C-alpha positions in Angstrom: -19.6 -27.2 -41.1 -20.0 -23.4 -41.4 -17.8 -21.0 -39.6 -19.7 -18.8 -37.1 -19.5 -15.0 -37.6 -17.0 -13.2 -35.5 -17.8 -9.9 -33.7 -16.6 -7.0 -35.7 -14.0 -6.0 -33.1 -12.1 -9.3 -33.7 -11.9 -8.7 -37.5 -11.8 -11.6 -39.8 -10.9 -15.2 -39.0 -7.5 -14.7 -40.6 -6.8 -11.6 -38.4 -7.8 -13.5 -35.3 -5.6 -16.5 -36.2 -2.6 -14.3 -36.9 -3.2 -12.4 -33.6 -3.3 -15.8 -31.7 -0.2 -17.1 -33.4 1.8 -14.0 -32.6 0.4 -13.5 -29.0 -0.2 -16.8 -27.1 -1.7 -14.8 -24.1 -4.4 -13.1 -26.2 -7.7 -13.7 -24.5 -6.3 -15.9 -21.7 -6.0 -13.1 -19.1 -2.6 -14.6 -18.2 -0.1 -12.5 -20.0 3.5 -12.4 -19.2 4.5 -11.9 -15.5 6.9 -8.9 -15.5 8.2 -9.8 -12.0 9.5 -13.1 -13.3 11.5 -11.2 -16.0 13.3 -9.2 -13.3 16.4 -10.6 -11.7 16.4 -11.5 -8.0 18.8 -8.6 -7.3 16.3 -6.1 -8.9 13.4 -7.5 -6.9 15.4 -7.4 -3.6 16.3 -3.7 -4.1 14.6 -1.4 -1.6 11.4 0.2 -2.9 11.4 4.0 -3.0 7.6 4.2 -3.1 4.8 2.4 -1.3 3.6 -0.5 -3.4 0.2 -1.4 -1.9 -2.8 1.0 -1.7 -3.0 0.4 2.0 0.6 1.4 2.6 0.1 4.5 0.5 -3.0 5.4 2.6 -1.0 5.2 5.8 1.9 7.1 4.4 -0.6 9.8 3.4 -2.0 9.7 7.0 1.5 10.3 8.4 2.1 13.1 5.9 -1.2 14.8 6.8 -0.4 14.6 10.5 3.0 16.1 9.8 1.4 19.0 7.8 -1.1 19.6 10.6 1.7 19.7 13.2 3.3 22.5 11.3 0.2 24.7 11.2 0.1 27.7 13.7 -2.7 26.0 15.7 -1.0 22.6 15.4 -2.9 19.4 15.7 -5.3 21.0 18.1 -6.9 23.2 15.5 -10.0 22.2 13.4 -7.9 20.9 10.5 -5.6 18.9 12.8 -8.4 17.3 14.7 -10.2 16.4 11.4 -7.0 14.8 10.2 -6.6 12.9 13.4 -10.2 11.7 13.3 -9.9 10.6 9.7 -6.7 8.7 10.3 -8.1 7.0 13.4 -11.1 5.9 11.3 -8.8 4.6 8.6 -6.9 2.6 11.3 -10.0 1.1 12.7 -11.4 0.2 9.3 -8.1 -1.4 8.2 -7.5 -3.4 11.4 -11.1 -4.6 11.6 -12.8 -6.4 14.4 -11.9 -10.0 13.3 -9.4 -12.4 14.9 -6.2 -10.8 16.0 -3.5 -10.2 14.8 -4.6 -9.6 11.2 -2.0 -10.9 8.8 -2.7 -8.1 6.2 -2.0 -5.5 8.9 1.4 -7.1 9.8 2.3 -7.2 6.1 1.4 -3.5 5.7 3.3 -2.5 8.8 6.4 -4.3 7.4 6.0 -2.4 4.1 5.5 0.9 6.0 8.7 0.4 8.0 10.6 -0.7 4.9 9.5 2.4 3.1 10.3 4.6 6.1 13.8 3.1 6.1 14.4 4.6 2.6 13.6 8.1 3.8 16.0 10.6 5.3 15.7 11.0 9.1 13.0 13.5 9.9 9.5 14.0 11.1 7.8 12.2 8.1 10.0 9.2 8.7 9.2 9.2 12.4 5.5 9.7 11.6 5.3 6.7 9.3 7.0 4.6 11.9 4.5 5.9 14.5 1.6 5.1 12.2 3.0 1.5 11.8 3.1 1.2 15.6 -0.4 2.4 15.9 -1.6 -0.1 13.4 0.2 -2.9 15.3 -1.3 -1.8 18.6 -4.8 -1.8 17.1 -4.3 -5.1 15.3 -3.1 -6.9 18.4 -5.9 -5.4 20.4 -3.6 -3.4 22.7 -5.8 -1.1 24.7 -4.9 1.1 27.6 -1.2 1.0 26.6 0.7 4.3 26.0 1.5 5.4 22.5 4.4 3.6 20.9 7.7 5.5 20.9 10.0 5.3 18.0 13.6 5.1 19.1 15.3 4.4 15.8 15.0 2.8 12.4 18.1 1.1 11.1 19.3 2.6 7.8 
């Protein structure tokens, strides 16, 4: 039986065989799982950055609101109102209209609060916690309820 030709990017049959012998994950898409190589203590350490894109989006929303509040016209100015409208749209989009509560929202809120706990007390930390509260309110379908008030975040 004749050997079929390999595409040029794989090289020769000998090159492919050597690559497979030295890398069992080649072509499988599996690859090693780096989180399994870390110790449990390393994985349990608090994260100093948001790990999911959704969490990063809502940290950005809180940071933008914080920046807008420091402007001379505050959040009532054109930039502040545009930021408020954009973050409300992000909240509505993320919480969705499906069955409530949405598990992905609760997971993101936990990640937001965990990240806020790693920050020094201040307006950004309070803003991230307020953003987490707003997400929970929208996820649970709470309407007509006053805004959530952050009293403290344990360090």
